[in-house]
N, C-alpha and C positions, 0 to 999 in steps of 0.2 A: 163544695160551695152550697150554702143553705138556699132554700127556695127564695127567701127574701133577697139575699145577695144576688142571686141569679136574676131576679126580676129587676133589681136596681141596675145591674150591668146591662141588661137587655134594653132598659129604658134609655140609659146613657148612649148605647150604640145606635138606637133609633134616632135620637136627637142629633148625634154627631153626623150620621149619614144624611139626614134631611138638611142640616145646615151646609154640609159640604156640597150637596147637590144644588142648593140654592146659590151658593157662591159661584160654583162652576157655571151655572146657567146665566147669572147676571153680571159676572165679572167683565165680560167683553164690553159692556156698556160704558163703564168708567174708563177703560183703556181707550176706547174710541174717543171719548171726551178729551182725554189728555193729549192724544195725538192731534185732534182738531185744534185744541188750544195752542199747542206747539206750532202747528203750521200757520195759524192765524197770526201769532206773534212774529214769526219769521217773515210772513208776508208784509206786515206793517214795517218791520225793520228794513226790508228791501228798499223802501222809499227813501232811506237815509244813506244809501251806499256812498254817495259822494262826500259824506262827512268823515269817512274813514281814511286811513293813510293812502297816499297816492297810488300804490300798487293795485288798489281795488277800484279806483275811480272809473266810472262808466260815462261815456258821452251821452247825455240826455238833455233835452230841452228844459229850460227853467220851468215851463208849465207843468212838467212831470212832478215837480216838487211843490206845485201850487204857489210858487214864488214866495214861499214862507221860510225857506231854508237858505241861509247865507252860505254861498259856496266856499267862502274863505275861512270858515270856522270849522272846528273839529267836533266830533260827537261827544256829548257829555252825558253824565248819569241822569240829568234832568230829562234829556230826550228819551232815554229808556223808560223813565218813570211815566212819561206821557204816553208812550206806546202801551205800557202795561195797563195804565188807567183805562184806555179805550178797550183793550182786550178783556180786562176784568169786567167792565160793564156789559160787554157783548156776550160773555160766556157765563155770567153769574146765574142767570135763569136756567140755562141748560144743565149746569151742575146741580142746581136745586132739584130739577126734575128727576135726574138720575138718582140722587140720594133718596128722594121721596119714594121713588119706585122701589128701591131696595127695602125701605122700611115697610111699605105696604106688603111686599112679598113675604118678608120675614114675619110680620105680625099675623097675616093670614095663616101661614104655616104653623105658627105657635098656637093659634086657636085650635086648628085641626088636631095637632098633636096632643093638646090638652084633653080633647074629647076621646081620642084614640087610646090614650094611656090610662084614662080614668077607669078603674075596675069596678066601681060601685054601680048601683042602678042608674040607668039613663034617666036624666031629668028632661022635662019638656020645656026648653027655652031656646030662643034663637040668639046666637052671639056672633056678630060679624063686625065689619069695619064701620057700620052705622050705629053700633051699640054705643051708648053714652060713655062707657069706659074707654072704648077705642078712640072715640072722638076726642075725649079729654087728653088721652096720651099723645095723639098726633098734634093737638093744639099746643102742647108743651114741648114736644120733641121733634115732630115731623118736619124735616127739611128746614131746621132752624136757621134763620138768617145769620145769627152769630156763628153757627157751626160752618156754614158755607163760606162766610167771610174768613173764618180761620183757615180753611183749606186753601182758599185763594191767597191768603196772606203768606202761608208757608211756601207756596209756589213762587210768589213774588220775592220772598227772602232768598230762596235758592238761586233764582235768576240774578238777583242783585249781587250776590256773592261772586258769581261767575263773571258778570259784566264789569264789576269794579276791578277785578283782577285783569280783565282784558283791556280795560282803559289804561290801567297802570303800565301794562306791558305794550301799549300802543299797537294792539292787534288789528289786523285787516278785517274787512267785512266778512270774508270767507272764513277766517279763523274764528271770529266771534260767532257766526252762524253755526259753525261746527261745534263750538263749545256749548251753545244753547241746546242744540240737538242732543248732545251727550248728557246734559243735565236731565233731560226727560228720559233718556235711554240707559245711561250708565252714570250714576252719581258717585262722586268721590272715587273714581277708578274701579268701582265694583261693576258687576254685570247687570245690576238692576238700578233703576232710577225712578223718576216720578211716575212714568207710565206703568211700570210693573209693580214695584214695591209699594208705592203709596196707593195705587189703585186697589191692590189686594187688601191692604190694611183698611181702607175705607169700606170696601165691600164687606169684608168679614165683620168689621165693627158695627156697621149700620144694620146689616142683616141679623147679626147675632143679638144685638140689643133689642131690636124689634121682635125677634122670635121669642126671646125671654119675656118681653112685655106682653105679647099676645098670649103666651102660655099662662102667665100669671093672671092676665085679664080673665081668661076662661075659668081659672080656679076661683078668683074673687067672685065671678058671676055664680059659680056653683055654690059657693058659700052663701051669697046674698039671696039668690032666687031659690036654690034647691035646699037650703038649710043644712048643708053638709059641713061638718067640722073637719078641716084639713090641717096637715102639718107638712113641713118641707125639709129637704136636705140638700146641701151643696155638694155636688159630685164632681170630681176631677178625673183626669185621664190616667192617673196613677203611673206616671212615667217620670223620667229624670227632668223633664221640662216644667213640671208643676212648680209654681212659686211657693215659698214658705207661707205667705199670707193665704193663698188658696188652700193649702194643706190644713191650716188652722181652721178655715171655714168648714172643710169637710169633717174635721174632728169634732165640730159642734154636734154632729149626728142629726137626728130628727128633732126639730124644734118647732114651736108654735108658728103659725103662718105669718104673723105680723112682727115677729121678733127679728131684729137685724142679726146678721152673722157677725162673727168676731171682727171682721174688717169694717163693719158698719153698713155693708150692702144688704139690700133685701134679696137680691138674686144677681147672678152674673149678668153682664160681663164686668169684671172688676177693672180691666184695662183693655186697650185695643189688642185684638187677636187672642184674648183669653179663650181657653178651650173648655171651660167648665160649663156645667148645666145645672139648673135647679130641678130636683125631683120632688114630686108631690104624692101624698097618699092620704087616705082618710084617717083621721086621728083615732088612735086607740084609746077610747074613753074608759 
């Protein structure tokens, strides 16, 4: 292996290690969120127990149901929608805080890595989350309302699938609660569900994108303030899981800093859980 190839492999390893460490450190936060969201939904659902089939009916005073639920009717999908609407409103801000925290951690690490891996003369400038480049990126990407709404919407869709099936099969309260728990813990019969699989996907995606943005932000600052000319290369993990599109991006080799890769991306991540990283070096003039 040539010196340059060894240096590229080392840089990739450093980035992979730092990303994995960030995900490991911050992953519990999103798992805790989904568990709390599950428990809140089930807590709200418990107020409607008497609308399920007779085998689950519990003797409770009408005041318990705030005298708003007719005891002679059955649970409907509209009831579930109303429960979710309240849960969505109550948990939206918490999810946004978690995602924003991921992005800040990833961006800071990306800045630091940019400085650590740059082999040229050190330039005298400060670059942190208060830098205009960072502020601009967070204004456009940080904890986006649309992104948070998308996560919440996916959770709602999964719950609605389970609930619709339960209503069609006339399931009891206990059976429905069990199915809702399984949706968070084991989705579609697998051993992973919302709490594990989606939590990891969100953590990896948000930390990874922010890490790459922070890394690129440092490089852009280096070019703008330090007057350094840089170029980049899309590096992948070189295993059987690499997608053909990412392979083509790597085959681009070293290209000008502002030139898009074959896929049209400026840098990874190309898709959720993408394991590629952008490498940078001073351009050979």
